[in-house]
N, C-alpha and C positions, 0 to 999 in steps of 0.2 A: 792452643786452645784461646788466647785472647783477641789472635787476628778473624774468629768467626764469633766471638760475642760483639765484634767492634764493628762486622757486618752486619749483624743485627740490628746492633744500634742505631746505624748511619741509617740503612734502610726502613727503620722505623721511624724516626728522626724526620726523613723525609717522608713520609706517609702524612706522617701526624702535620707536617709544615706546609703540606700542599692542601688536603681533606677540611680538615677542622678548622685552616686558618682563610681557607678562600672567602666565604662571602666576609668576615671583616676586615678581609684584607682590599677587597671590593669597594670599600666604604672608610677607610681609614688609611692615608699614604706610610705613616710610619710602622705599622702594621705589614703594610703591604714592603715595605725595605725590610721590616726584619722577617718576612716572611724570607725574600730572596738572599738573606745572609744565612738564614735556617738551609736554604737546600743547598747552599754554596758550601757552605761547612760539612752536612751530610755528604755531598759527595766528594769531597776531599776525603771523608774518612773512609768510605764505600771503597774508592777506589785503592788508597794504602792499602786495606785489608783484604783485595782482593789482589793485590799485588805480592801480598806475605804468602798467603795462601798458596800461589801459583809455584812461588819459588821455594817454599817447601814441598808441593809434591814434585817439583823439577828435582830437588836434592834427592829424596825418594827414589825417587826412578833410576837417579844418577849411582846411588848406594844401597840398591835393595837389602843388602845383608847387613846395614845397621839398624 
């Protein structure tokens, strides 16, 4: 459940960092680099959560009686 929440939070952060910040990031270098950082960390969170969800699915497939 935590991995699914992290996936949704990471995707939401990426969308918020991309679209609402874009007009401001075009005018301000600090916001532009903050946008890069937010996109980087949201990618890390999404990648880890997808890996955890994948591993959970593999475990259930290997041990269906559990």
